[in-house]
TIGUMI-922383 format. One record per residue (C-alpha): residue in one letter; x, y, z. Coordinates in steps of 0.001 Angstrom, whole numbers, padded with zeros to 6 digits, always signed. Layout:
N
AXYZ ...
//
This chain:
1069
M-033818-031044+024309 P-035341-029890+021578 F-034006-027047+019703 A-036848-024666+019778 V-037054-025516+023537 R-033002-024298+023756 C-033346-021144+022194 L-036177-020074+024303 V-034557-021023+027165 M-031518-019402+026418 Q-033516-016327+025214 S-035723-015847+028043 F-032923-016368+030725 L-030392-013442+028458 D-033462-011453+028304 I-033797-010565+031462 E-032826-006918+032106 W-030135-007070+034741 E-029467-003593+035567 R-033336-003499+036839 Y-032808-006050+039567 K-029970-004842+041262 G-028146-007254+043096 Y-030390-010353+041252 A-026862-011391+038851 Q-024640-012230+041536 M-026970-014546+043122 V-026866-017234+040475 P-024706-020261+041660 R-020780-020002+040093 G-021519-023687+039841 F-024527-022771+036910 V-022239-019654+035171 L-018948-021822+034994 G-020893-025152+033684 P-024111-025165+032136 L-024562-021767+030967 I-020645-021477+029229 R-021410-025039+027256 G-025254-023865+026563 L-023702-020502+025128 N-021199-022795+022845 D-024530-024180+021100 V-024579-022882+017647 V-028277-022690+017716 H-028304-019777+019616 H-026008-017575+017568 K-028348-017241+014095 D-026718-015209+011492 F-023228-015235+013107 G-020203-014442+010766 V-022781-013517+008034 G-021510-010284+006068 G-018060-010984+008486 V-020353-009703+010788 Y-019085-012119+014123 N-021663-011046+016389 S-025185-012495+017472 E-028339-011705+019453 A-027205-014289+022392 I-023366-012889+022700 K-025028-009356+023177 G-027138-010920+026199 A-024296-012504+027731 E-022023-009971+027859 R-024267-007694+029699 F-025009-010686+031813 F-021316-011262+033070 S-021320-007430+033049 N-024338-007279+035487 Y-022537-010712+037369 A-019206-009137+038101 R-019931-005683+038853 K-019487-005751+042727 L-016706-008044+042748 T-013615-007212+043434 I-010271-007035+041198 R-009388-010572+043203 E-012817-012321+042241 R-012803-010716+039384 L-009580-012253+038192 H-010546-015287+039803 L-013550-015009+037718 V-011898-014703+034305 W-009269-017296+035205 S-012074-020064+035800 L-013807-018909+032670 A-010790-018974+030229 S-009592-022341+031892 A-012809-023905+030319 A-011388-023653+027240 K-008968-026225+027986 Q-011260-028583+029262 D-014024-028729+026506 S-013996-027833+022495 F-015591-024260+021326 G-016772-023805+017967 R-016642-020471+016367 P-019542-018411+018046 G-018731-020508+021762 L-015108-019097+021619 M-016013-015819+019957 T-018877-015646+023404 L-016708-016636+026024 A-013918-014016+024895 F-016730-011158+024826 C-017802-012806+028411 I-014081-012896+030245 A-013563-009257+028573 S-016994-008031+030085 C-016532-009780+033620 A-012517-008122+034020 C-013598-004281+032323 Q-015036-003035+035585 S-014788+000885+036568 D-015423+000972+039758 T-012497-001326+041870 H-012280-001895+045818 D-009298-003114+046450 L-005879-002007+048250 P-004296+001169+046602 C-000591-000606+046040 G+000305-003974+045095 S-000919-006237+043076 A-004113-008280+042925 V-002770-010915+041054 N-000489-012273+043838 E-003693-012383+046285 L-006214-015145+047334 A-009093-015002+045559 K-012198-015676+047339 C-015437-016849+045618 N-018793-017120+046821 G-017428-018175+050368 D-015329-021387+048374 T-012027-022478+049684 S-009498-019510+048697 I-007576-020222+045904 A-004078-018853+044681 V-004220-016679+041187 N-000567-015986+040134 T+000180-014219+036937 V+001912-017502+035922 D-001719-019164+035663 F-003706-016517+034487 L-002033-015821+031743 D-001733-019105+030590 A-005218-019816+030688 L-005549-016505+028204 W-002882-017504+025690 I-004763-020584+025458 L-008105-018628+024341 S-006303-016116+021947 E-004026-019391+020768 R-007252-021567+019988 S-008670-018400+017583 K-005448-019306+015408 H-007818-022856+014278 H-010624-020719+013030 F-008373-019191+011000 N-010247-016142+009721 P-008069-012851+010842 K-011133-010665+011305 Y-012210-013284+013547 R-009191-014018+015311 L-008601-009669+015464 K-012038-010047+017589 V-011205-012706+019864 C-007206-011128+020598 E-008581-007697+021232 Q-011401-008867+023987 V-008435-011116+025430 I-006330-008180+025839 K-008627-006360+027299 A-009227-009060+029796 V-005505-009101+030523 A-004754-005132+030314 S-007642-004417+032448 L-006126-007260+035470 T-002698-007080+034984 S+000663-005073+034735 A+003054-006105+032263 A+005674-005380+034039 E+004452-008194+036857 I+004924-011094+034087 P+007975-013068+033827 L+010226-011720+030666 N+008911-015724+028768 Q+005676-016077+029628 L+005037-011661+028415 F+007312-013206+024876 N+004939-016329+024328 F+001595-014547+024857 I+002605-011391+022580 S+003560-014345+020120 T-000073-015259+020408 I-001518-012038+018521 P-001274-011787+015134 R+001519-009828+013762 E-000765-007773+011347 C-002891-006574+014518 T+000363-004768+016386 D+002554-004208+013327 S+002487-000159+011996 T-000815+000520+011748 G-002328-002688+013237 P-005697-002282+015194 L-004513-003090+018414 R-000751-001383+018231 G-002373+000871+020614 T-004438-001195+022838 V-001115-003497+023530 Q+001560-000646+023560 K-000578+000752+026052 W-000470-002032+028371 L+003446-002497+027849 L+003938+000746+028993 Q+001916+000844+032532 K+004497+001234+035361 K+004349-000909+038070 E+002584+000489+040922 C+004317+002219+044112 S+007076+002473+040949 E+008339+005203+038889 R+010386+003333+036393 N+009090+001036+033423 T+010736-002410+034863 L+009310-004068+031710 L+011389-001828+029508 D+014374-001941+031841 E+014437-006014+031524 L+013956-005775+027739 I+016837-003444+027436 D+019275-005888+029704 F+017418-009232+027927 P+020315-009496+025708 T+022821-009355+028759 T+020842-012098+030916 F+020269-013938+027450 M+023920-014207+026388 K+024933-015477+030112 H+025370-019050+030098 T+022611-021061+031891 G+023252-024490+031666 I+024773-027137+034046 E+027965-025753+035350 G+031362-026516+032866 S+029210-027951+030280 Y+029068-025419+027469 L+028422-027586+024437 Y+024561-027121+022793 D+022547-028519+019579 D+019970-027942+017375 E+017531-027849+019879 D+018802-025671+022214 V+019740-022797+019203 G+015926-023461+017937 A+014648-022811+021403 W+017392-019330+021948 E+016490-018648+018227 A+012746-018815+019147 E+013014-016384+022571 A+015017-014077+020581 R+012554-013051+017705 R+009945-012919+020800 W+011987-010381+022364 A+012909-008357+019183 R+009259-008315+018193 T+008498-007157+021844 L+011248-005054+022213 L+009743-002519+019022 L+006618-002605+020526 V+007305-001237+023474 T+010296+001038+022918 S+009871+004709+022405 E+013754+006447+023174 E+015761+006728+020783 H+018648+006266+024036 H+017322+002402+024465 F+018200+001607+021204 K+021399+002817+021736 Q+021849+000689+024929 I+021102-002426+022766 F+023495-001685+020240 T+026428-000426+022613 F+026182-003792+024241 L+026173-005262+020685 E+029224-003689+019883 K+031160-004594+022593 C+029908-008565+022284 G+031498-007870+018735 N+034547-006673+019670 K+035175-009982+021890 L+034606-012466+019339 S+038496-012938+018907 E+038225-014111+022400 H+038742-018119+022911 S+037116-019500+025601 S+035001-022397+026116 T+033067-020166+027818 R+031801-017719+025072 K+030844-020905+022534 C+027078-020315+023880 A+027400-016729+024126 D+028796-016004+020637 V+026095-017756+018814 K+023066-015874+020889 F+024880-012897+019561 F+024709-014037+016206 I+020746-014949+016967 I+020244-011463+018288 I+021826-009716+015442 I+019864-011814+013058 C+016485-011572+015030 L+016589-007886+015123 I+017526-007455+011603 E+014624-009949+010610 E+012400-007796+012706 L+013313-004493+010876 E+013094-006047+007551 V+009653-007017+008154 R+008308-004135+009646 Q+010018-002015+006767 K+007934-004523+004374 K+005108-003882+006694 L+005703+000166+005790 V+006171-000143+002119 H+003532-002626+001338 Q+001151-000633+003189 N+001742+002900+002719 N+005050+003528+000739 A+005942+005973+003346 I+009637+004563+003658 A+010660+003881-000142 G+009357+007550-001005 G+011503+009084+001212 G+009018+009871+003647 S+009031+008628+007377 D+007049+006629+009700 T+007290+006294+013694 T+008213+003715+014905 N+006355+004402+019084 G+008422+007320+018689 L+011458+006643+016457 E+011719+006909+013319 H+012093+004031+011089 R+014824+005141+008828 A+016675+006685+012015 L+016505+003634+013660 T+018092+001205+010745 Q+020620+004080+010177 M+021911+003589+013977 F+022051-000098+013847 E+024070-000042+010644 K+026412+002297+012418 S+026696-000893+014984 L+026999-003478+012784 L+029364-002088+010282 S+031763-001605+013662 V+031855-005385+013972 L+031389-006522+010548 E+035139-007077+010371 N+035423-008952+013310 M+032312-011312+012377 V+033990-011969+008955 A+037699-012567+010855 F+035731-014952+013327 S+033436-017073+010423 K+036652-017480+008612 Q+038823-019165+012002 S+035342-021479+012256 C+034762-022863+009450 S+037783-024763+009580 V+036138-027543+011815 F+033594-028437+007998 W+037115-029661+006604 L+038315-031228+009688 K+039479-034985+008429 N+040102-037213+012590 T+036571-038081+012852 D+036514-041092+012763 N+036647-042217+016156 M+034044-039709+017627 D+031319-041379+019359 L+027927-040095+018473 P+025522-039127+021657 C+022858-041790+022926 S+019958-039554+022069 I+021127-039531+018499 K+021777-043665+018450 G+018339-044626+020232 R+016169-041866+018514 L+012457-042928+016834 G+010773-040800+014836 G+010987-036946+015100 P+012983-034164+012743 S+016466-035461+011287 Q+018871-034731+013946 R+023147-034400+012856 R+024397-037559+012956 L+028409-036006+014862 A+029422-035972+018283 T+028281-032957+020428 S+031632-031469+020795 I+031650-031343+016780 T+028099-030420+017128 S+028385-027296+018863 S+030966-026118+016947 V+028740-026573+013281 L+026241-025114+014583 Q+028582-022239+015531 C+030624-021995+012139 I+026353-022308+010731 W+024874-019262+012559 S+028134-017295+011862 M+027882-017516+008406 R+024789-016528+008549 C+024988-013712+010468 V+027879-012101+008159 S+025368-012833+005564 S+022689-011003+006645 V+024409-008359+007854 V+026353-007428+004621 S+022889-008155+002739 W+020876-005967+004846 C+023163-002526+005141 N+024476-002965+001479 H+020370-002769+000808 Y+020288+000459+002862 T+024384+001641+002849 S+025347+003318-000881 D+028792+005144+000705 V+030607+002106+001904 S+032123-000928+000157 F+031272-004584+000966 H+034018-005581-001115 S+036084-007345+001320 A+032640-009118+002528 F+031627-010087-000397 S+034750-011947-001785 F+035100-013291+001333 L+031723-014557+000789 W+032126-015709-002345 E+035689-017666-001723 F+033583-019494+000798 C+031377-020571-001686 W+033547-021743-004072 E+035787-023459-001008 V+032574-025445+000364 I+031623-026851-003734 Q+034755-027848-004125 H+035711-029502-001180 C+035871-033191-001401 T+033993-035167+001046 Y+035978-037635+003006 A+034176-041413+002893 T+032683-041369+006705 E+029872-040418+007988 I+031188-037546+009750 G+032882-036386+006898 A+029757-036361+004655 E+027904-034778+007679 L+030338-031841+007692 H+029789-031300+004157 L+025976-031793+004484 A+026310-028852+007103 A+028811-026693+005216 Y+026067-026788+002108 E+023816-025608+004575 A+026069-022727+005920 L+026134-021942+001686 A+022304-021067+001607 Y+022818-018547+003692 V+025641-017201+001862 L+024270-017230-001942 A+020889-015759-000566 A+022685-013178+000592 L+024944-012983-002958 S+021906-013125-004505 T+020528-009502-003425 A+024046-007939-004998 P+024416-005636-007415 F+025744-006471-010894 S+028477-004447-010128 Q+029980-006169-007208 F+029668-009379-008973 L+031767-007721-011826 D+034535-007065-009387 F+034896-010749-007583 M+034064-012710-010753 E+036793-014085-012986 T+035845-014353-016956 K+036782-016552-019148 Q+037264-015970-022501 T+036200-019590-024637 N+034966-019295-027972 Q+034360-016036-028699 T+032106-016121-025609 I+031976-014766-021964 I+031422-017407-019825 L+030968-016053-015715 S+032738-017659-013302 L+029518-018149-012315 D+028880-020932-014956 L+031324-022788-013966 L+030263-022588-009816 A+027119-024224-010610 T+028038-027309-012815 T+030940-027863-010293 F+027997-027686-007102 L+025850-029926-008860 G+028435-032509-009980 N+029492-032311-005604 I+026614-032119-004296 N+024397-035022-006718 N+027835-037010-005513 L+027613-036288-001932 L+023661-037671-002461 T+024524-041002-004049 N+028055-042150-002984 G+027932-040069+000107 V+027400-042083+003889 L+024895-040555+004719 T+021106-041898+006575 R+018397-041622+004350 S+017201-039116+007022 R+019785-036554+006310 R+020156-037072+002591 A+016164-035559+002532 V+018034-032703+004268 L+020753-032241+002067 M+018243-032309-000810 C+015989-029304+000931 W+019408-027407+001533 K+020686-028516-002004 W+017420-026384-004083 L+017617-023596-001831 C+021213-023022-002974 V+020117-023985-007275 D+017853-021135-006425 S+019401-018610-004938 L+021924-019303-007724 L+019427-018851-010111 S+018388-016116-008911 I+021724-014040-009225 S+020659-012728-012727 S+017300-011369-011101 C+019395-008083-009489 C+021091-007379-012845 D+017267-006202-014637 E+018525-002856-014010 N+021548-002898-015816 E+020722-004718-018634 S+022777-002920-021568 Q+025891-004606-018790 M+024032-007792-019213 K+024350-008033-022846 T+028166-006383-022964 S+029235-009312-020253 G+027261-011989-022033 S+024432-014819-020328 F+025037-015567-016929 Y+024537-019240-017947 S+025263-021196-020750 D+022540-022809-022435 S+023774-026762-021408 T+024401-025935-017821 L+020511-024629-017824 Q+019334-027879-019277 S+021744-029866-017320 I+019757-027839-014051 F+016791-028580-016125 I+017214-032387-016379 D+018776-032635-013154 I+015307-031089-011627 I+012768-033315-013392 E+014420-036395-012571 S+014071-035339-008591 L+010913-034201-008283 E+008849-037141-007323 N+011329-037618-004953 A+011989-034157-003184 G+010517-034011+000300 E+007170-031124+001164 N+010507-029012+002891 S+011881-028690-000824 V+008628-027713-002701 V+008504-024234-003305 S+012312-024196-003483 I+012689-026774-006751 L+009614-025146-008247 R+011265-021544-007943 C+014172-023527-009857 V+012066-024469-012674 R+010425-020974-012971 S+013906-019219-012715 V+015777-022045-015414 L+012918-021493-017678 G+012924-017761-017525 L+016897-017990-018010 I+016520-020045-021029 H+013726-017804-022694 L+016478-014866-022197 N+018926-016281-023443 R+017224-018182-026450 S+015665-014396-027039 R+019146-013098-027609 Q+020225-015704-029933 N+016775-014811-032010 L+015840-018089-031541 S+012043-018660-031084 S+012465-022132-029887 L+013479-023023-026202 G+014665-026256-026610 I+012412-027886-024275 S+010606-031133-025786 Y+007336-031998-025882 E+007938-035476-023710 M+010380-033099-021613 M+007601-030981-020895 M+005013-033623-020855 Q+007371-035198-017858 L+008488-032202-015892 V+004054-031570-015528 K+003329-035174-014538 S+006031-035372-012036 S+005223-031511-010774 W+002143-032943-009805 L+002890-035921-008062 L+005043-033542-006151 H+001821-031619-005082 L+000084-034507-004550 S+002489-035525-002187 C+001630-032529+000346 N-000328-033414+002988 K-001824-029602+003053 R-002801-027343+000545 R-000646-024013+001438 V-000395-021352-000684 A+003111-020555-001569 P+003282-024326-002885 I+000512-023994-005203 A+001437-020649-006134 A+004983-021782-007124 L+003874-024812-008775 L+001023-022609-011435 S+004267-020177-012032 A+006577-022740-012677 I+004785-025000-014668 L+002165-022107-016759 H+005414-019989-017720 P+004876-017541-020120 S+007634-018409-021680 I+005900-022361-022510 F+002765-020825-022568 P+002551-019109-026170 N+003582-023157-027849 L+000409-024095-028769 E+001756-027837-029163 M+001572-027891-025539 H-002029-027300-025752 Q-002872-029602-028385 T-004453-032961-028309 N-002657-035342-030641 E-002362-038853-031107 K-000642-039211-027569 G-002756-037221-025715 P-003750-034170-024560 G-000451-031587-024436 P+001523-031158-021240 L-000733-027946-020345 K-003703-028718-021718 W-002901-031920-018826 F-001808-030464-016158 V-004593-027585-016837 E-007282-030044-016999 T-005752-032517-013514 L-005407-028930-011987 L-008818-027635-012114 N-010638-031280-011194 E-008425-031396-008473 G-009546-027544-008009 S-013374-028841-007298 K-012337-030179-003675 S-009716-027160-002348 P-011051-023895-002774 R-007680-022248-002788 T-006029-024251-005472 I-008861-022798-007785 R-009044-019341-006815 L-005201-019197-007711 A-005250-020808-010622 A-007932-018549-012200 L-005874-015794-011233 H-002912-017463-013113 L-004285-018298-016015 S-006798-015293-016369 G-003950-013335-016739 L-001856-015809-019331 W-004967-016343-021494 L-005126-012195-021962 M-001713-012368-022846 Y-001822-015027-025032 P-005640-015286-026334 Q-004503-017991-029030 T-004954-020855-026575 L-008348-019722-025166 R-009932-022055-027711 F-008394-025227-026395 Y-009908-024526-022995 M-013383-024410-024166 E-014492-026739-020460 E-012085-025351-018426 L-013222-021836-019043 K-016813-023492-018428 L-015907-025177-015192 L-014486-021438-013805 A-017706-019967-015140 L-019983-021973-013432 Y-017594-022839-010393 G-019251-022281-006966 S-018131-023715-003756 V-020133-023823-000333 A-016190-024474+001519 F-014796-021025+002274 D-011625-020332+002951 E-011195-018464+004836 D-007244-019297+005722 F-006500-017545+002375 E-006397-014090+003337 A-004486-014826+006953 E-001424-016955+005234 L-001009-013739+002573 S-000535-011296+005267 E+001749-013395+007877 N+003229-015270+005412 H+005790-013483+003066 E+007077-016589+001263 A+003437-017015+000417 R+002306-013412-000941 F+005803-013876-002830 E+004746-016368-004456 V+001517-015148-005350 S+003057-011814-006761 M+004846-013999-009294 L+001560-015224-011152 A+000151-013121-014365 Q-001733-010331-013086 S-005425-010324-013318 P-007136-008543-016127 D-008772-006190-013605 C-006639-006126-010640 E-008838-003718-008827 F-012327-005107-009464 T-011291-009225-009380 E-009312-008074-006009 V-012749-007756-003776 F-013635-011146-004715 I-010304-012776-004188 N-011641-014328-000754 T-015085-015115-002151 E-016331-018328-004240 L-017066-015727-006653 Y-013588-015323-007349 A-013303-017343-010641 R-016404-016852-011913 V-014971-012732-011606 S-011995-013982-013014 V-013485-015130-016594 A-015680-012676-016923 A-013085-009441-016263 L-010831-011718-019086 F-013343-011401-021535 H-014815-007854-020984 Q-010457-007010-021509 L-010363-009002-024438 W-013343-007308-026124 K-011855-003969-025362 Q-008555-004973-026937 I-010753-005897-029658 K-012342-002310-030194 E-009132-000975-029994 K-006804-002571-032196 S-007248-003406-035712 K-009482-007274-036747 L-006404-008968-038125 E-004413-008886-034383 T-007396-009557-032669 E-009558-012010-034679 E-008552-015017-033026 A-009789-013555-029526 L-012911-012537-031075 Q-013506-016304-032651 C-012325-017732-028710 G-015322-015384-027755 K-017724-016261-030133 L-016994-020142-029754 F-017279-020039-025460 L-021003-017868-025411 L-022328-020565-027693 K-020946-023620-025953 L-022225-021842-022750 L-025905-021335-024678 D-025850-024578-025987 S-025496-026140-022360 A-028282-023847-020956 V-030665-025254-023286 N-029058-029128-023358 D-027777-029686-020121 N-029467-031890-018093 D-028936-029458-015158 L-028791-026078-016895 S-032263-027231-019083 K-034259-028348-016150 E-037958-026623-015463 L-038557-027501-011725 Y-035677-026898-009477 K-035874-025502-005741 K-035326-021699-005249 Y-031408-021680-003811 S-030369-025186-005196 S-027560-025851-006788 V-029613-026367-009709 H-030504-022502-009258 R-026987-021530-008611 R-025753-022866-011831 K-028462-021383-013729 V-027333-018228-012522 R-024222-018435-013088 V-024043-019895-016425 W-026655-016508-017418 Q-024151-014272-015283 M-021254-015052-017798 I-023885-014619-021248 C-024441-011358-020557 V-020529-010417-020586 L-020280-012321-023696 S-023036-010596-025277 H-020644-008132-027051 Y-019137-010892-029071 V-022122-011684-030664 E-022247-010658-034482 E-024228-011246-037885 D-022133-014674-038580 I-024208-015930-035155 V-026946-013413-033864 E-029394-016189-035732 E-028458-019468-033921 V-027997-016943-030782 T-031519-015578-030509 S-033069-018627-031273 T-031530-020112-028148 V-032249-017432-026022 H-035671-018197-027234 T-036198-021649-026143 C-034851-020800-022950 L-037123-017316-022544 Y-039911-020072-023281 R-039472-022322-020184 N-040418-022423-016769 N-037516-020323-014595 L-037292-018745-011333 P-036913-014624-011227 A-033376-014857-010310 V-032311-016553-013684 R-035297-014528-015987 Q-033494-011306-015498 Y-030202-012358-016854 L-031924-013753-019578 E-033563-010515-020229 T-031121-008394-020063 F-029651-010674-022519 A-031755-010493-024946 I-032360-006448-024908 L-028558-006346-025398 I-028882-007969-028274 Y-031851-006177-029781 L-030218-003030-028953 K-026988-004057-031381 F-029303-005550-034118 P-032553-003642-033415 T-034194-004539-036780 L-034316-008671-035359 A-036555-006480-032383 E-039344-006164-034972 A-039080-009094-036676 Q-038700-011605-033646 L-040901-009830-031190 V-044322-009189-032745 P-044689-012588-033790 I-044104-013581-030146 F-046529-010963-028974 H-049477-012110-031336 D-049104-015645-030493 H-051888-016071-028145 G-050783-019530-026641 M-047377-018282-025015 R-047107-018679-021810 Q-047706-015480-019350 Q-044614-015580-017473 A-042425-015734-020801 L-044665-012680-021766 S-043809-011008-018993 S-040333-011306-019970 Y-040888-010000-023995 V-043222-007052-022436 F-039950-006079-020358 I-037603-006704-023523 A-039684-004752-025362 A-040339-001786-023208 N-036595-001793-022709 V-035939-001900-026063 I-037911+001084-026847 L-036253+003449-023977 H-032635+002472-024545 S-032655+002814-028219 G-029778+005112-029236 E-031058+007137-032187 L-034335+008765-032298 V-035439+006992-035901 V-035158+003644-034297 Q-036867+004662-031109 R-039746+005706-033142 N-039915+002732-034985 H-040251+000857-032284 L-042565+002743-030601 N-044958+002664-033952 Q-044074-001539-033779 L-043752-002685-030213 L-045936-000352-027771 P-049625-001592-029812 P-049223-005134-029424 I-048103-004715-025442 I-050852-002757-024549 S-053277-005719-025070 F-051652-007687-021978 L-053529-004735-020032 T-056522-006415-020594 S-054765-010121-019602 H-056371-012208-017154 H-053035-013143-015656 H-052497-010650-012613 S-049058-010689-012367 L-048543-010201-016555 R-051683-007165-016619 S-049525-005433-013205 F-046210-005873-015099 T-047427-004131-018284 Q-049069-001494-016885 L-045682-000531-014703 L-043639-000891-017560 V-046110+001275-020376 H-046363+004024-017939 T-043114+004024-017617 V-042673+004173-021603 F-045316+007345-021976 S-043941+009001-018701 K-040338+008925-020469 L-041265+008842-024013 W-044962+010989-024494 H-043228+013972-026461 I-041991+011477-029198 L-045700+010059-029755 Q-046908+013429-030499 L-050403+012986-029492 E-050974+016465-027809 S-054520+017390-027799 S-055997+019355-030464 E-059495+020706-031249 N-060581+017408-032825 P-058232+015000-031027 S-058810+011337-032693 I-060295+008292-030451 E-056800+006763-030754 R-055395+009940-029200 R-058291+010129-026962 C-057323+006464-025885 F-054297+007099-025425 Q-054415+010352-022825 D-056974+008612-020998 L-055041+005249-020638 K-051688+007591-019541 K-053933+009649-017291 Y-055472+006464-015848 L-052127+004484-014929 A-050402+007706-013888 E-053259+008928-010908 N-054779+005219-010470 T-054302+004392-006414 D-053851+001053-007339 C-051168+001535-009814 A-049539+004447-007978 R-049009+002045-004752 L-047011-000671-007339 R-045104+001622-008750 V-043722+003367-005072 S-043241-000255-004172 I-040569-000670-006648 E-039273+002284-007139 G-035495+002591-008543 F-036028-000800-009307 L-037006-000471-013168 D-034030+002145-013641 V-031825-000625-012960 F-031230-001505-016515 D-028019+000573-018013 P-027060-000677-021801 D-023648+000448-020805 I-023268-001265-017915 S-025285-003987-017711 G-023129-006416-019826 T-019686-005703-017593 P-018510-007356-014594 P-018682-004382-012738 G-022683-004103-013999 I-023558-007997-013019 F-021687-008283-009758 T-022139-005287-008155 A-023705-002412-009737 R-027069-003243-008852 I-029243-001082-006102 E-029860-004280-004087 S-028544-007618-003653 S-030021-010478-002383 G-027302-012111-001057 F-027123-015216-003399 E-024509-015483-006423 C-024731-011685-006067 V-027923-011658-008045 P-030148-008657-006695 V-033982-008655-006686 S-035735-008755-009901 V-038315-006082-011230 L-041272-008732-011379 E-040311-010799-008173 R-040942-006942-006966 V-044356-006871-008632 N-044904-010541-007437 N-044066-009992-004154 F-046791-006376-003972 L-049127-008293-005477 N-049131-011370-002622 D-049289-008510+000078 V-052313-007055-001592 R-053880-010056-001752 E-053232-011155+002354 E-054317-008023+002935 L-057981-008096+000602 R-058213-011657+002655 H-057762-009995+006214 S-060154-007674+004991 M-062428-010190+003852 I-061946-011698+007044 K-062814-008707+009578 D-065391-007925+007328 S-067270-011447+007808 A-066494-011557+011313 T-068306-007495+011552 I-071638-008872+009741 K-071430-011838+012023 N-071381-009867+015270 E-073762-007663+013875 G-076451-010388+013133 L-075594-011478+016219 A-076752-008336+018144 V-080007-008108+015981 S-080647-011447+017167 K-080642-011099+020210 H-083338-008076+020607 
//
């Protein structure tokens, strides 16, 4: 069916006022509603402007919502339940686009949310049989119903945008809350459903938190107790009971993974539901009892112990996420304030949990010491592998161990992970408790793992690999320990009058042993990849240990460096050799190691008063190319790996080294090569270009001397624009702590408050470059010329490059192009940037600049482009007032000048007159520039004549007193002419209509704002939605004249018809 017909058919159906025809909506066949209607609403042609400006709605959605509301009005709860289930099931069968899925969600909510119900007062509707339109009775239970809506919520993730997901999930929750009680839903089913709702929607001040809480806290009908809350409180008890085959207490990674996922969902749901302190006390009391039983030896406790550790870790992580969210949103907790979590103060909750954890910490440490013995087993040669591992093809890598050993290994790993998490978390919140014994145990474990010699068997290598896995969690905890606690359990050795901490020896021993296991160990290829991942996580934590000492800089200086130069160099070489072969799971950790090593080398060198880092050109080039190959090997362009790559390679300690940017006989420098390659690839990845613009603009602001090497790259960023819109960017930052952390490690934007508004748009790269040069100009004004000469010259160089492109580039110099085409966009972008660079015009280049501007003004350009040329010219002539008369007067006397160009010059001259700062200069401009403009009031070119009338009236209105043309007894003919002209322009009806049509637009230009990023990208009265371009004054005038012509045409047609009718009437008589 043709496009227009489809639209008309759907519109005619949805426009019916179903409210007026009561009962008729229910007569529409159910088969039509669930089939053709839903599939038709999935057609994008019915959803014009859907998603524009972040508004995810359309007239079709509103119409469909009205219809389904009327359609379900007379249905009972049981019937609506079946209808909603049937609608939601459509998402399983068909692929829904963005507008279609949103429409389906609104239709479902509209059906479910009905005020009048006609069911039994007690009992669940969801367990009844639903009879729909006389069809066979169909049972719809809670599991099936929630499954269907779960899929709808899950599918919203495919459309990325967090605002879109919020709106879909809001409708889904409305439907679920209207037709079901949370207390009637099995816990696993409820956990799965809650997990599909974006965390940011239910955390702290999340928009859906209140709605979800209200639903979860509903009491079951005919019951005074909240059975859901009771089940959540009892969850640890039921969770820790063994539910496997009787007599079998063994488990593997897959089992533990399932337990962990279930416990995470429980922890999140618990903190959504619980509002009373004694509820948490019941849970914590139970956990204390379990912790005190850790020393009991029983085969039945193996599962319970691991599950105990899982619950502890999941609760800690959930509370930590909540704490970070609260700090991120309003800093209430960090400042000593309080923020309630379902009626319980967050701080009080953490203190209560700390108390419980501290009471069992000693038992956990003792248990971990005992369970670690599995890592050092010797007699393991004759233990067969399970058949599931021997015959496995593909899938995630599994431990090549007997099931009994796997269970013991997992028990040890989770016990060490739990002790590490508890010590790290409690140490952060508790200041009056010593954790010396726990930290000492963790430190001893580190040395034991690192110094352990691997037995020459596959099982021995697997056990050592598992020990390194546990070590990664231990080192992560140690990296958060304060400096003073490290000094208590780290030995120091005096060597050549330099204090070398045992941390340096630990790092070198670790690298030697783990590299030996990778090279000579009896491990399969997939298991070596897993070991490589744990290796770089460990190295990252080792190198991060020094970061916790920033607050104790004086202690560090007295103690010496944590790592010697030789150790750091060996780590750096190891990184370079490992980059190309690293797996995707190791990307972020290995790049963090690069960043940490460069930072520590810089710190060591600065203490030794050495300017060079000791990293050669060749080493840096190898690092850059290997890192780039690693980047290309990643299947998806995630935020965290890209940000880590940028902060590691474009490191502030390396960036000021000009040798790394210069082009020589070997080619471009390492950093120059990297930036070129990155931006070329970024043209296909909006996310890459956005993060690169953020980091590079910050680095260039810190080191403006490097700008001269990147003129082409600056031009690419300035002209960058993409139809692709990275909607997942914001969602990934809000949901992924790792991504948020890596972005925070990038150099800060030159104007964070301004550029952050554009972070999720294709304008971000351009706005960042504009903010960079604007901030540099502020520094040039504030500092001495000697300090800022490099920045000034770079600004001039970039301006001349853009002007040259505007004149000579094949696209940018075109005079014939379509409105909103790619050429149109590029022209707008280049002149927006040129306006920002107007401050850099000085005496030495002003002639060259104005010559180029005149060339561009003479050419044909659309008003959206021309207004930026005019703005730039005005700013130049205001800065160099003598040039205005010298260059503009001859142009006005050139009677062969194009009319379009003359309109621009009239606008330029009028604004130069109006905005001249000094009275003497302003009067001189009036005398020299106004007379030649007056002649254009007689032009045969309608637009030029009207435009000139408008501008001359503005000049007369604001500067009449300067002209000194007040009336006298015998006024001269010139005075009388000007007085009559002023009166005519002010009182003439057509002139007045023209002024009214563009009211406010003539006052847009402000010389203090129009050349700044805020003035160009945001501070205009009206934006067309195209590249932040406002509607120009000339375009307004042209629109007015076109409307007048159209009115005149209609008037003439009407008059002609009247005359013809009168003639016919006369002829009849």
